[in-house]
N, C-alpha and C positions, 0 to 999 in steps of 0.2 A: 523172299521179296522184301524190299524196303517198304515200310509202312507209309511214308510220305515223301513227296518231292516238291521242289520249288523251281519255278521257271520264270523268266522275264520275257514279256512280249510287248513291244511298243511302249516300253517304259512302265508297264503295269506288272504287278507281281501275281503269279498264279501259284497257289498252294494246293496240291492234290494229296488226299489221304485215302487209304483203304478203309472202307467202312460199309458194312452191309446195311442198306436202307431200302426196304421194300424190294424193288426189282433192280436196284443199282448196287454196284460193288465199290464205287468210289464217290467221294464228295470233293468239292473244291471251293476255294475262296479266291476271289479276284480283288486286288487292291489297286486303286488308282494312284498316280504319282502324288496327288494331293492328300492321300491317306484315307479316302472313302473305301469301304469294303462291302462286298456282297458275298453271302454264303449260299451255296447251292447244295442241298443235301443229297439230291439224286443226280450226280454228275455224269455217270456213265457205267457201263458194264465193264469196260477195260480202262486202264490208266491212260492209254492213248486217246480213247474217245473222250474222257474227261478233259484232257488238255485241249483237244479240238473244240469241244463245246465251250470251254473257258475263253479260248481265242475268238470264237464266234461272238460271244457276249461282249468282249472287249471291242471288237470291230463295230458292233452295234452301238455301244456306249460312245465311242469316238464319233460315229456317224450322227448320233442324236445331238452331241455337243456342237457339231458343226452346223446344225440347223438353226441355232439361236441367232 
């Protein structure tokens, strides 16, 4: 299995890496188009769940930005 993957979602970059962290097997970092990053050490049990969770966080960040 490849140790890390990168995906683009709504202009944001998602980087997922395999890493045992308590009850999680994957970590991820999301980076906005402006360069701000957020690291999540317990991203999910599976690579797919980590990607889903990262996309949920991006949707939430976009929603919060629209409230201003």
